[in-house]
Each structure stands twice: as structure tokens, then as C-alpha cells.
C-alpha positions as CSV (number, residue, x, y, z in Angstrom):
1,X,227.7,33.2,-98.5
2,X,227.3,36.7,-99.5
3,X,226.2,37.3,-103.3
4,X,225.3,40.6,-105.4
5,X,224.0,38.8,-108.5
6,X,222.7,35.7,-110.1
7,X,226.3,34.4,-111.3
8,X,227.9,34.7,-107.8
9,X,224.8,32.8,-106.5
10,X,225.2,29.9,-108.8
11,X,228.9,29.6,-108.2
12,X,228.2,29.7,-104.4
13,X,225.7,26.8,-105.1
14,X,228.3,24.8,-106.8
15,X,230.7,25.4,-104.2
16,X,228.7,23.8,-101.5
17,X,227.1,26.9,-99.9
18,X,224.4,26.3,-97.5
19,X,222.7,29.7,-97.9
20,X,223.1,32.9,-99.6
21,X,223.1,36.6,-98.2
22,X,221.6,38.3,-101.1
23,X,223.2,41.8,-100.6
24,X,221.3,44.7,-102.8
25,X,222.4,47.9,-103.8
26,X,221.2,49.7,-100.6
27,X,223.3,47.8,-98.1
28,X,226.1,49.2,-96.1
29,X,229.5,48.4,-97.3
30,X,229.6,46.0,-100.5
31,X,226.2,45.8,-101.9
32,X,225.9,45.2,-105.7
33,X,224.7,47.4,-108.3
34,X,221.1,46.0,-108.5
35,X,218.5,46.9,-105.6
36,X,217.1,44.3,-103.5
37,X,213.6,44.8,-105.1
38,X,214.9,43.3,-108.1
39,X,218.1,41.4,-107.0
40,X,216.1,38.9,-104.4
41,X,213.6,37.6,-107.1
42,X,216.2,37.5,-109.8
43,X,218.5,35.1,-107.5
44,X,215.3,33.3,-106.2
45,X,214.7,32.3,-110.2
46,X,218.0,30.6,-110.3
47,X,218.5,28.6,-107.1
48,X,216.7,27.0,-104.4
49,X,219.1,27.7,-101.5
50,X,218.0,29.7,-98.5
51,X,218.0,33.4,-99.4
52,X,218.7,35.9,-96.6
53,X,217.8,39.5,-98.1
54,X,220.2,42.3,-97.0
55,X,219.9,46.0,-98.0
56,X,217.1,48.4,-97.3
57,X,215.5,46.3,-94.7
58,X,214.8,47.9,-91.2
59,X,211.2,47.5,-90.4
60,X,208.5,44.7,-90.3
61,X,206.9,45.9,-93.7
62,X,210.4,45.4,-95.2
63,X,210.3,41.8,-93.7
64,X,207.0,40.9,-95.5
65,X,208.4,42.5,-98.6
66,X,211.4,40.2,-98.9
67,X,209.4,37.2,-98.2
68,X,207.0,38.2,-100.7
69,X,210.0,38.6,-103.1
70,X,211.3,35.1,-102.3
71,X,213.5,35.5,-99.7
72,X,213.6,33.1,-96.5
73,X,214.7,35.9,-94.1
74,X,216.5,39.4,-93.8
75,X,219.3,40.7,-92.2
76,X,219.0,44.2,-90.7
77,X,222.6,45.5,-90.1
78,X,222.1,49.1,-90.1
79,X,219.0,48.8,-87.7
80,X,220.7,46.4,-85.3
81,X,223.5,48.7,-85.4
82,X,221.7,51.3,-83.8
83,X,220.4,49.2,-80.6
84,X,221.4,49.6,-77.1
85,X,223.3,46.4,-76.9
86,X,225.1,47.1,-80.2
87,X,229.1,47.4,-79.9
88,X,228.9,50.5,-82.3
89,X,230.0,53.5,-80.4
90,X,227.1,55.9,-79.0
91,X,228.5,59.0,-81.3
92,X,227.9,56.5,-84.2
93,X,224.5,55.6,-83.1
94,X,223.6,59.1,-82.8
95,X,224.7,60.1,-86.1
96,X,222.7,57.0,-87.5
97,X,219.5,58.5,-86.1
98,X,220.3,61.8,-87.4
99,X,221.1,60.7,-90.9
100,X,218.4,60.8,-93.8
101,X,218.3,58.0,-96.4
102,X,220.2,60.3,-99.0
103,X,223.1,60.7,-96.7
104,X,225.5,57.8,-97.9
105,X,228.2,57.7,-100.6
106,X,228.4,54.5,-102.8
107,X,232.1,54.6,-104.5
108,X,235.0,52.2,-104.7
109,X,237.4,54.7,-103.9
110,X,237.3,53.8,-100.1
111,X,238.8,50.5,-100.0
112,X,238.8,49.9,-104.5
113,X,235.7,47.7,-104.4
114,X,232.3,49.7,-104.7
115,X,231.2,50.5,-101.0
116,X,228.6,52.5,-99.2
117,X,229.4,54.7,-96.3
118,X,227.7,57.5,-94.3
119,X,228.1,61.0,-95.5
120,X,230.3,62.8,-93.2
121,X,232.9,65.8,-94.3
122,X,235.8,63.2,-93.9
123,X,234.2,60.4,-95.9
124,X,233.2,63.1,-98.7
125,X,237.1,64.0,-98.8
126,X,238.0,60.5,-98.8
127,X,235.6,59.0,-101.5
128,X,236.3,62.0,-103.7
129,X,239.8,60.6,-104.4
130,X,240.2,57.5,-106.8
131,X,242.3,54.8,-106.0
132,X,245.9,55.0,-107.4
133,X,249.4,53.3,-106.4
134,X,250.6,56.6,-104.6
135,X,247.7,56.9,-102.3
136,X,247.4,53.4,-101.7
137,X,251.1,53.1,-100.4
138,X,250.4,56.3,-98.5
139,X,247.4,55.1,-96.4
140,X,249.6,51.9,-96.2
141,X,252.3,53.7,-94.4
142,X,249.8,55.7,-92.0
143,X,248.2,52.3,-91.2
144,X,251.3,50.3,-90.4
145,X,252.4,53.3,-88.5
146,X,249.5,53.3,-86.4
147,X,249.6,49.6,-85.8
148,X,253.5,49.9,-84.9
149,X,254.4,47.8,-88.0
150,X,257.7,48.8,-89.6
151,X,257.9,49.8,-93.1
152,X,260.0,47.1,-93.8
153,X,257.3,44.6,-93.4
154,X,255.2,46.3,-96.0
155,X,258.2,46.2,-98.5
156,X,258.5,42.4,-98.0
157,X,254.7,42.0,-98.6
158,X,255.3,43.7,-102.2
159,X,258.1,41.2,-103.2
160,X,256.1,38.2,-101.8
161,X,252.4,39.1,-103.5
162,X,253.5,41.4,-106.2
163,X,252.8,45.4,-106.2
164,X,249.3,45.5,-107.6
165,X,248.0,42.8,-105.1
166,X,249.8,44.3,-102.3
167,X,248.5,47.9,-103.1
168,X,245.0,46.4,-103.1
169,X,245.3,44.6,-100.0
170,X,247.1,47.4,-98.0
171,X,244.5,50.0,-99.3
172,X,241.8,47.8,-97.8
173,X,243.7,47.3,-94.6
174,X,244.0,51.1,-94.3
175,X,239.9,51.2,-95.0
176,X,239.6,49.0,-92.0
177,X,241.5,51.2,-89.7
178,X,239.0,54.0,-90.6
179,X,236.2,51.9,-90.1
180,X,237.1,51.1,-86.5
181,X,237.9,54.9,-85.6
182,X,234.4,55.5,-86.7
183,X,232.4,52.2,-85.5
184,X,234.6,51.4,-82.5
185,X,236.0,54.8,-81.3
186,X,233.1,57.2,-82.7
187,X,235.8,59.4,-84.4
188,X,234.1,60.5,-87.6
189,X,236.7,63.3,-88.2
190,X,239.0,60.4,-89.1
191,X,236.9,57.4,-89.5
192,X,234.5,56.3,-92.1
193,X,231.2,54.5,-90.9
194,X,229.8,51.8,-93.4
195,X,226.1,52.4,-93.5
196,X,223.1,51.4,-95.3
197,X,220.4,53.7,-96.8
198,X,217.9,52.4,-94.3
199,X,219.5,54.4,-91.8
200,X,217.1,57.3,-92.7
201,X,214.5,54.9,-91.3
202,X,216.3,54.8,-87.9
203,X,214.8,57.2,-85.3
204,X,215.9,55.7,-81.9
205,X,218.3,53.5,-80.2
206,X,216.0,50.8,-78.8
207,X,217.0,47.7,-76.8
208,X,217.3,44.4,-79.1
209,X,214.4,42.9,-77.3
210,X,212.2,46.3,-77.9
211,X,213.0,46.6,-81.4
212,X,212.4,43.0,-82.1
213,X,209.0,43.2,-80.5
214,X,208.5,46.6,-82.7
215,X,209.1,44.7,-86.0
216,X,207.0,41.5,-85.3
217,X,204.3,44.3,-84.5
218,X,205.0,45.8,-87.6
219,X,204.8,42.8,-89.5
220,X,201.4,42.1,-88.0
221,X,200.3,45.7,-89.2
222,X,201.6,45.3,-92.6
223,X,200.0,42.0,-93.2
224,X,196.7,43.4,-92.0
225,X,196.9,45.9,-94.5
226,X,197.4,43.6,-97.3
227,X,194.8,41.2,-96.1
228,X,192.3,44.0,-95.9
229,X,193.4,44.7,-99.8
230,X,193.0,40.9,-100.6
231,X,189.6,39.8,-102.2
232,X,189.3,37.2,-99.8
233,X,190.0,39.5,-96.9
234,X,190.6,37.5,-93.7
235,X,189.6,34.2,-95.5
236,X,191.3,31.6,-97.6
237,X,193.7,34.0,-99.4
238,X,194.7,35.8,-96.1
239,X,198.4,35.7,-94.9
240,X,198.8,34.6,-91.4
241,X,201.1,36.9,-89.5
242,X,202.5,33.5,-87.2
243,X,204.3,32.4,-89.9
244,X,206.4,35.3,-90.4
245,X,209.3,34.9,-87.9
246,X,212.4,34.8,-89.9
247,X,214.3,38.0,-88.8
248,X,218.2,38.1,-88.9
């Protein structure tokens, strides 16, 4: 279950969750207000459930850092999105490689929930306008038209769920269509791409096998550097690279 704070983590544990996807502020889409560096150990203090750390992880060094913070594994959504086997459109993969870590926008104006997206002219325009009923209905109308759903269907939903809930759902539904345009169609003049700050660490589009091998090599290199700094060197206090294998 995805969580962004300790309160969510405890509720997830009480509801029977098997593991937690702890999503920091750096992550694509709906990361929380706290960065992974603080969020992961904060949630580790309140639960013994397995923790998968997400948000800001795209290298082997990040894997080592996440495990040191108390995670049991990592999720690298943005990094793996820019792999050859990824279903993400080639245009979008090229943009990921081009963008820097600063080239994201974090705002609730996209789908009514705080969300991180790639900075483009279209996303800047969309994120500059706050959520409101008129805008929600207009985006719902555009989404319904694209899906060939009659406006009457939207009006029926309003009466079933209530105006406020319907507006939120339709606003989110319209956002999903814009995500599809960017992610699947590679259309960034109309679409919006959910992306993490780690996009700035992505320099190429390798195969999944190549990327996995690279990350594991980076894990070995990071551990070697840490062990060199250790008073015990490669002795009793050293960390064995073969123990690091949990990459999502």
C-alpha cells in the first residue's frame, strides 16, 4: 500500500497491508510533503512491515542509501520508465534524458491532489490554474467528448455522487487522459507527464538488463567507497555487496 506519512503507514498496517510503498516528496505523481531521506526512517520507526522506498532513487548509490535508512527495497519508476522495454513513448523517453532535476512542477492544480509532473509549456499552463468547479466541468466535458461519452452521462453521475465528489472524479479523469497523451502518445503539447526529480540523473535509454547490471555495479562501487571510509576497512565492519539485491 502506498503511504506518504506515518499516520497512513499505521492505518495501512492495521488494515492488513503486507508491505508499504513509502513515497517521498521527490517522487513522480502523488508523493508526500516529506523527502525520502526523512520519510523512510520516520516510517521505519513506527512499523515493522517491509518498506519499499520510492522517490529520488535511480542509482545504485540510492539503493544503498535507502537500505541504510531502513527500507527493504526501492522502486525506481522514473529510471525504469526510460528503458528500451518500457511502454513509455520514445518522445517522452527523450525528454526524460534531456530534463534536469529542477524541471518538475509540484502542485495540486493538475488533478486536485498534490502531484509532480514534468515541466513543459503545457504543464506550466495547466498547473498555473487552480482547481475550481467551472474548470473541472470544462475538463470533464473535453474528456467525455474524447471518449465519446455523452454529456448526459456526466450529469447523471452528478446526481448519483453529488456535485463536489463528481467534480473531483471528473477532474482526475480528465488528468488521466492528459497523462495518456504524454506517456503513451508522446504528445506533450496536449499531454502532461508524471515524473520524479530523479529524471535529472537519467542520461540514456538502456535495456532493462543493461540497467539492472549497471545499478548493481553502482551498488558494489558505493559499498566499496563506504567500506574504505570505515574504521574496519574490509574487515568485520564491512558491508557485503552480495547482501544488496532488492531492486524494484
